[in-house]
C-alpha positions in Angstrom: 114.8 80.5 76.6 117.7 82.5 74.8 121.3 81.3 75.7 123.3 84.3 77.0 127.1 84.3 76.3 129.2 86.3 78.7 132.6 87.8 78.1 135.5 87.7 80.9 138.0 90.3 80.6 140.3 88.3 82.8 140.2 85.5 80.3 140.7 87.3 77.3 143.8 89.3 78.6 145.2 85.9 79.5 144.4 84.5 76.1 146.4 87.4 74.8 149.4 87.2 76.8 149.8 83.7 76.0 149.8 84.2 72.5 152.6 87.0 72.9 154.5 84.7 75.1 154.4 81.9 72.7 155.2 84.2 69.8 158.4 85.3 71.5 159.4 81.8 72.4 159.0 80.8 69.1 160.8 83.8 67.4 163.7 83.1 69.9 163.7 79.4 68.9 163.9 80.2 65.6 166.8 82.9 65.7 169.3 80.4 67.3 171.1 78.2 65.0 172.5 74.9 66.6 176.0 74.3 65.6 178.4 71.0 65.9 181.2 71.6 68.4 184.0 70.9 65.6 182.3 74.0 63.8 182.3 76.0 67.2 185.7 75.4 67.7 186.4 76.5 63.8 184.8 79.9 64.7 186.5 80.5 67.7 189.7 79.9 66.0 188.8 82.3 63.1 187.8 85.0 65.8 184.1 85.1 64.6 182.8 84.5 68.5 181.8 87.8 70.4 180.9 85.9 73.6 179.6 82.8 75.0 177.3 81.5 78.1 178.4 78.2 79.3 175.7 76.1 80.9 176.0 72.6 82.9 174.6 71.1 79.4 175.2 73.4 76.6 177.1 76.5 75.1 175.0 79.2 73.8 177.0 82.3 71.9 176.8 85.5 69.8 178.8 86.0 66.5 180.6 89.0 65.6 179.7 89.2 61.9 177.1 86.6 61.0 177.0 85.4 57.3 174.2 83.5 55.4 173.3 80.7 56.3 174.8 81.5 59.6 172.6 82.9 62.2 173.6 85.7 64.6 173.0 83.4 67.6 174.0 79.7 68.0 174.3 76.7 70.4 176.1 73.7 70.9 176.9 71.1 72.9 179.1 71.2 75.9 182.9 69.2 75.9 185.7 70.0 78.3 189.0 69.9 76.9 190.7 73.0 77.8 188.1 75.1 76.6 188.7 78.1 78.9 192.5 78.3 77.7 191.2 78.4 74.1 188.6 81.0 74.6 191.5 83.2 76.5 193.7 82.7 73.6 191.5 83.9 70.6 190.2 86.5 73.3 186.5 85.4 73.2 184.6 86.8 76.2 182.8 84.1 78.4 180.9 83.5 81.3 178.9 80.7 83.3 175.2 80.5 84.2 173.7 78.0 86.7 170.2 77.3 85.5 167.3 77.0 87.9 165.3 73.6 87.0 162.7 74.4 89.7 160.4 75.5 86.9 160.7 72.9 84.5 160.3 70.3 87.7 157.2 71.9 88.8 155.9 71.6 85.1 156.7 68.4 85.1 154.2 67.1 87.7 151.8 70.0 87.2 151.0 69.4 83.5 150.1 65.8 83.9 147.9 66.6 86.7 146.3 69.4 84.8 145.5 67.1 81.8 144.4 64.4 83.9 141.7 66.8 85.9 141.0 68.3 82.2 140.2 65.1 81.0 138.0 64.3 84.0 136.2 67.4 83.6 135.2 66.8 79.9 133.8 63.5 80.8 131.8 64.7 83.8 130.5 67.5 81.5 129.6 65.5 79.0 127.9 62.8 81.1 125.8 66.2 82.7 124.7 66.9 79.4 123.3 63.3 78.5 121.8 63.6 81.7 119.7 66.4 81.1 119.0 69.5 83.0 120.0 69.8 86.2 122.4 66.5 85.5 125.6 65.7 86.6 127.3 64.6 90.0 127.8 68.0 91.8 124.1 68.7 90.9 122.4 65.9 92.0 120.1 67.7 94.3 119.0 70.2 91.9 115.7 69.8 90.1 115.5 68.5 86.9 112.6 70.4 85.9 112.6 72.0 82.6 111.7 75.7 82.8 109.8 77.2 79.9 109.1 80.9 80.0 105.9 82.2 78.7 107.7 83.0 74.9 108.5 79.1 74.5 105.0 77.9 74.9 102.9 78.1 71.9 100.2 75.9 73.1 96.7 77.3 73.9 93.3 76.2 74.7 92.6 76.3 70.6 95.0 73.4 70.4 93.0 71.3 72.7 89.5 70.0 71.8 87.4 67.1 72.6 87.2 67.6 76.1 85.2 70.8 76.4 84.0 70.3 80.2 87.7 69.7 81.1 88.6 72.9 79.3 85.9 75.2 80.5 87.0 73.9 84.3 90.8 74.6 83.8 90.0 78.2 82.3 89.3 79.5 85.9 92.8 78.7 86.8 94.2 80.7 83.8 92.1 83.4 85.0 93.5 83.2 88.3 96.9 83.2 87.1 96.2 86.6 85.3 94.6 88.2 88.0 95.0 86.5 91.5 93.6 89.8 93.4 90.2 89.4 91.7 89.6 86.0 93.2 90.6 87.0 96.7 88.8 89.9 97.2 86.1 88.0 98.7 88.0 85.7 100.5 88.3 82.7 98.0 91.2 81.1 97.3 92.2 78.8 94.1 92.9 75.4 94.9 96.4 74.6 95.5 96.6 71.7 93.1 94.9 70.4 90.1 95.0 66.6 89.5 94.7 65.5 85.7 93.2 62.2 85.5 92.6 60.1 82.4 93.6 57.3 80.3 96.6 57.2 78.2 96.8 59.6 75.4 93.8 61.8 76.3 95.7 65.2 76.4 96.7 65.4 80.1 100.2 66.7 79.4 98.7 68.8 76.5 96.3 70.6 78.8 98.9 71.7 81.1 101.1 73.2 78.7 97.8 75.0 77.1 97.3 76.3 80.6 100.7 77.9 80.8 100.4 79.2 77.3 97.3 81.1 78.1 98.5 82.4 81.2 102.1 83.6 79.9 103.5 82.4 83.0 106.8 80.6 83.9 106.4 76.7 83.5 108.2 74.0 85.3 107.6 70.7 83.8 109.0 67.4 85.4 108.1 63.6 85.1 107.7 62.0 88.7 110.4 59.4 87.8 113.0 62.2 87.9 112.7 62.7 91.6 113.6 59.1 92.7 117.2 58.2 92.4 119.5 55.6 94.1 120.6 57.9 96.8 118.6 58.3 99.7 117.5 62.0 100.3 117.9 63.1 96.6 114.1 63.0 95.6 113.3 65.2 98.7 116.1 67.8 97.8 114.9 68.1 94.5 111.5 68.7 95.5 112.6 71.8 97.8 115.0 73.1 94.7 111.8 72.5 92.5 109.5 74.4 94.6 112.1 76.9 95.4 112.8 78.0 91.8 108.9 78.2 91.5 108.3 80.9 94.4 111.4 83.1 92.4 109.5 83.1 89.5 105.9 83.5 91.0 103.3 83.5 89.8 104.2 80.1 88.0 103.1 76.5 87.0 104.7 73.7 88.2 103.6 70.5 86.5 104.4 66.8 87.6 103.7 63.9 84.8 103.4 60.5 85.7 102.7 61.4 89.8 102.1 57.6 90.5 105.8 57.2 89.9 106.6 59.0 93.6 103.0 59.4 94.8 101.8 55.9 95.2 100.5 54.8 98.6 103.1 54.3 101.1 103.7 50.9 102.8 102.1 49.3 99.8 104.7 47.6 99.1 105.3 45.6 102.0 108.4 45.4 104.1 110.5 46.4 101.0 113.4 48.6 102.3 113.9 50.1 98.7 111.0 52.3 98.8 112.5 54.6 101.4 113.7 56.9 99.2 110.2 57.2 97.0 108.5 57.6 100.8 110.7 60.6 101.8 110.4 62.3 98.3 106.6 62.1 98.9 106.5 63.3 102.5 108.8 66.1 101.2 106.0 66.7 98.2 103.2 66.8 101.1 105.3 69.5 103.2 105.7 71.7 100.2 102.2 71.7 99.1 101.4 72.5 102.7 103.6 75.3 103.0 102.9 77.5 99.8 100.2 80.1 99.9 97.5 79.6 97.4 97.6 83.4 96.8 101.3 83.4 96.0 100.6 82.5 92.5 101.8 79.1 92.1 100.0 76.3 90.7 100.9 72.8 91.1 99.3 70.4 88.0 100.0 66.6 88.2 98.6 64.2 85.8 98.3 60.2 86.1 96.3 57.5 84.5 96.5 55.2 87.8 94.5 57.6 90.7 93.6 54.5 92.6 97.2 53.8 93.9 98.0 57.5 94.9 98.4 58.0 98.8 95.4 59.2 100.6 97.4 62.1 101.5 98.2 63.6 98.3 94.2 63.9 97.5 92.9 65.4 100.5 91.6 68.9 100.6 94.0 71.3 100.6 96.3 69.4 98.5 95.0 68.3 95.3 91.9 69.9 95.6 90.3 69.6 92.4 90.3 66.5 90.2 89.6 67.1 86.5 88.8 63.9 84.2 90.2 64.0 81.0 88.4 61.1 79.4 88.2 59.4 75.9 86.2 61.8 73.7 82.7 61.0 72.6 81.7 61.1 68.6 81.4 64.8 68.7 84.9 65.3 70.5 86.5 63.2 68.0 85.4 65.4 65.3 86.5 68.2 67.1 90.2 66.4 67.8 89.9 65.5 63.7 89.1 68.8 62.7 92.2 70.3 64.7 94.7 67.5 63.1 93.5 67.8 59.5 94.4 71.3 59.2 98.1 70.0 58.9 97.2 67.6 56.1 95.6 67.7 52.7 92.0 66.5 53.0 89.6 65.8 49.8 86.7 68.2 50.1 84.4 65.0 49.9 85.7 63.3 53.2 83.1 63.7 55.9 84.9 63.8 59.4 81.9 62.4 61.0 82.0 59.0 59.2 85.5 59.0 60.4 84.6 60.1 64.1 81.8 57.6 63.8 84.5 54.5 62.6 86.7 55.6 65.9 84.8 54.7 69.1 87.0 54.4 72.2 90.1 56.2 70.3 91.9 59.0 72.5 93.5 62.1 70.8 96.6 60.3 70.5 95.1 57.7 68.6 93.4 60.1 66.3 96.3 62.1 65.8 98.2 58.5 64.9 95.1 58.0 62.3 95.4 61.2 60.5 99.0 60.4 60.1 98.3 57.0 59.0 95.9 58.2 56.6 98.2 60.7 54.8 100.7 57.6 54.6 98.1 55.7 53.1 97.3 58.3 50.5 101.0 59.2 50.1 101.4 55.1 48.8 98.8 55.5 46.3 100.3 58.6 44.9 96.8 60.7 45.7 96.9 64.2 45.9 94.4 64.5 49.0 93.4 62.0 51.8 89.9 60.5 51.3 87.7 58.8 53.5 89.4 55.3 51.9 92.6 56.3 53.6 91.1 56.8 57.1 89.4 53.3 56.5 92.9 51.8 56.0 94.4 53.7 58.8 91.5 52.5 61.2 92.2 48.7 60.0 96.1 49.4 60.2 95.6 50.5 63.9 92.8 48.1 65.1 93.8 44.9 63.0 97.2 45.7 62.5 99.9 45.5 59.4 98.7 43.3 56.4 101.2 40.1 55.9 100.5 39.1 52.6 103.7 37.4 52.4 102.0 34.8 54.8 101.0 32.3 52.5 98.0 29.8 53.9 97.3 26.5 51.9 94.0 25.9 50.7 92.7 23.9 53.7 93.6 27.2 56.1 92.2 29.6 53.9 88.9 27.6 53.9 88.8 27.0 57.5 89.4 31.0 58.2 86.7 32.0 55.5 83.9 30.3 57.2 84.9 31.5 60.5 85.0 35.0 59.7 81.8 34.7 57.8 80.3 32.5 60.8 81.1 36.0 62.8 79.7 38.1 59.8 76.4 36.0 59.4 75.6 36.0 63.5 75.8 39.7 64.1 73.7 40.6 60.7 71.5 38.1 62.0 71.2 39.5 65.5 69.1 42.8 65.8 70.6 45.6 67.3 74.3 44.7 67.0 76.5 47.1 65.0 76.4 46.3 61.3 79.5 44.6 60.0 81.9 46.9 57.9 84.4 44.7 56.5 85.2 40.9 56.5 88.9 39.6 55.2 91.0 36.6 55.3 94.2 38.7 54.5 96.4 37.9 57.7 97.4 40.7 60.0 99.1 41.8 63.1 101.2 38.8 65.0 98.7 36.1 64.9 95.5 37.0 63.1 94.6 35.1 60.1 91.6 37.2 59.2 89.1 39.8 60.8 85.5 41.0 60.9 85.1 44.8 61.5 81.9 46.0 63.0 80.9 49.9 62.7 79.1 51.0 65.9 76.2 53.4 64.9 76.7 55.3 68.4 78.7 55.7 71.6 78.1 53.3 74.5 78.8 53.6 78.0 76.6 50.8 79.6 75.3 47.4 78.0 72.5 45.3 79.0 72.4 41.5 79.6 71.0 40.9 76.1 73.5 43.1 74.4 76.2 41.2 76.4 74.3 38.0 75.1 74.5 39.1 71.7 78.4 39.9 71.7 79.1 36.7 73.1 77.0 34.8 70.2 78.6 37.2 67.7 82.3 35.9 69.0 81.3 32.5 69.3 80.0 32.6 65.4 83.3 31.7 64.0 83.9 28.6 66.2 80.3 27.5 65.4 80.8 28.0 61.8 83.7 25.7 61.9 81.6 23.2 64.0 78.6 23.2 61.5 80.4 22.9 58.3 83.7 20.7 59.6 82.8 19.1 62.3 85.6 20.1 64.3 87.2 22.8 65.7 90.7 24.5 65.5 92.7 27.0 67.0 92.1 30.2 65.3 89.1 31.2 68.1 91.7 31.2 71.0 91.1 35.0 71.3 87.6 34.9 71.0 87.1 32.0 73.7 89.0 34.1 76.0 87.1 37.2 75.5 83.8 35.1 75.8 85.0 33.7 78.9 85.8 36.8 80.5 82.4 38.4 79.3 80.7 35.6 80.8 82.4 35.6 84.2 82.1 39.4 84.6 78.1 38.8 84.0 78.1 36.4 86.8 80.4 37.7 89.4 80.2 41.2 89.0 76.9 42.4 87.3 74.9 39.7 89.2 73.2 38.6 85.7 72.7 35.1 86.7 68.9 34.7 88.6 70.2 31.5 90.3 72.9 33.7 92.1 71.3 36.5 93.6 72.1 40.1 93.4 75.4 39.4 94.8 78.5 41.2 93.7 81.6 38.1 94.3 84.2 40.0 92.5 85.6 43.6 91.9 87.4 44.7 88.8 90.9 45.0 90.1 92.7 46.3 86.8 92.7 50.5 86.6 89.6 51.6 84.6 92.2 54.1 83.2 94.1 52.1 81.0 94.8 48.6 80.2 96.9 46.6 82.3 98.2 43.0 82.8 96.4 39.7 84.2 94.2 41.1 87.3 94.5 39.8 90.7 91.2 38.2 91.5 90.6 38.4 95.3 88.4 35.3 96.5 85.5 36.9 98.9 83.6 33.6 98.5 83.5 29.5 99.7 84.1 26.5 97.6 80.6 25.9 97.2 79.9 29.2 95.8 83.3 28.8 93.2 81.9 25.8 92.0 78.4 27.3 91.4 80.0 30.2 89.2 82.0 28.3 87.4 79.0 26.2 86.5 77.2 29.2 85.5 79.9 30.7 83.7 79.9 27.4 81.5 76.1 27.5 80.8 76.5 31.0 79.8 79.0 30.0 77.1 77.5 26.8 76.1 74.3 29.0 75.6 76.0 31.7 73.3 77.7 28.6 71.1 74.0 26.8 70.6 72.7 30.2 69.6 75.2 30.6 67.1 74.9 26.8 65.9 71.4 27.6 65.1 71.4 30.7 63.5 74.2 29.6 60.9 72.1 26.1 60.5 69.3 28.2 59.5 71.5 30.1 57.3 73.7 27.3 56.0 73.2 28.6 52.3 74.1 32.1 53.2 77.4 30.8 54.8 78.4 28.6 52.0 77.7 31.3 49.5 79.5 33.9 51.3 82.4 31.9 52.3 83.0 30.8 48.5 83.0 34.7 47.4 85.3 35.6 50.3 87.7 33.0 49.2 87.3 34.4 45.7 87.8 38.1 46.8 89.9 37.8 50.1 87.8 40.8 51.2 84.3 41.8 51.2 82.9 45.5 52.0 79.7 46.5 53.4 77.9 46.7 49.9 78.7 43.2 49.0 77.9 41.7 52.5 74.3 43.8 52.2 73.9 41.8 48.5 75.0 38.7 50.3 72.8 39.0 53.4 69.3 39.7 51.5 68.0 36.4 51.9 69.4 36.3 55.5 66.9 34.8 58.2 66.8 36.8 61.7 67.9 35.0 64.8 64.9 33.6 66.5 64.8 33.6 70.5 63.7 29.7 70.5 66.6 27.6 69.9 67.6 24.1 71.5 70.0 24.7 74.1 72.3 21.7 75.5 73.7 23.7 78.1 73.5 21.5 81.3 71.6 23.1 84.5 74.1 23.7 87.2 73.7 21.6 90.4 72.7 23.4 93.6 71.2 26.6 91.6 67.4 27.3 91.7 65.6 27.8 88.4 
């Protein structure tokens, strides 16, 4: 939005008068020559003084015939020693003048006060600028929404890829904003509110901007946290002001990002009084959503990745009528997103983006944008002219495993343990049929605590897993620890992360998926974490007794030990392959997929029969 500058005639006139007054004062000051009192007496005796004016502090006068370098006017200090008689003697015209000190006295009070308020005004204006739109103490109840007119938004649906279902559902909103009378002719109304739900980075904010860009209407963008302040009632006032501004510019779109910051369930925080302001803000939002007419051309769009914490009153019919899931893209969606982002970079003609899409299951749109940037940086570092598939592989490793830390030097013993550990993962994965193929194995430290890594490349997207696939994943994770046991007959701390992931899978199999025959078809726990994004350690609500808890612990332990025995059995059967591949890994530090295929030609596939040492759980039926 262009900034319009307005000129006020009053300010211009005052500025011109001020310049003229300053010029006159300066010229008058320059035209008066200061004189010593003795020199003044000499001029009087010589008869060169025409007239003088005597004030309380000084004498100002005019000469009859000024000669250079003397000027016509002069001033000197006042000394009382028969001055009047002497002036009469030499026929000098003189008079007294009583100066009014009211103006100077007032200036001595007003100027410091104005200076103080000027400094205060500048400080408050600076603070207001730092607080952003709507900032400042005097405008604390004003909405902080950033208003974009239709010419400011260049984003369209062409910039959004990978979520075609959500895009198709939101196109209807665009058509309503363009022609609201068309949808009202049969009595239908558009949803008052649209809630975009999805994990972080999937493009919810981008979707809202694309809707505004397609519809060509004013777009009010604000975050949920901007409503809540330390002063009670400010949030509610800002909600009222936001909707009032939108009504004045209707048809318009109001977009509230991170709605969970202000719309979380009331009373969820117990008796804490600090949430009164948040609840008042939510109540005002509910009132405003009930108050505006759907045919007025105002569409409220909100985004969140935590819909489970929202107040039920927000999600009822008549408020957020429609929930649109903006999920992680599948393989075709990732390919479409990559095609959008590679338009800004120089891509090698031989680069197959389908392979890149296959390498990135679970990546969001933001992750894929970051991947393209990492690939461009990798190509720049090796002084290449174009970005190749090798650069994308480097970017995937950088995002998944972390930054290479070649300056972390391991001693020979540690390098040997890490090599056998990583090859244990790779061999177990290669021996189990149906598991994802191993793409790369390395003993170069990466990230914060990783001393080596094994990357598997999935062949397809998966949305559910069977019990056999979960057991296979546990065996692969246990392969590193099993290799240490087979070769060195001891364990190290390098498997800490593997053990945590195995324990989580085993407990979920027993308590959530009911995959333990002796426990029955009962789900003892539910996943307390948000399904839309990672969170902290989940709070597990215990819905069973102590005897059942003991049986669960025993079943989890037996599942983990079974996975360990299976990995040990596979590695024992392929001990020669383990030794040869570990020596090759120590020599080369990194083994790619072609190297692994050559090493695993003589690999024996995993058999279903092996000696399990896991004890039976007491109290469980077979």
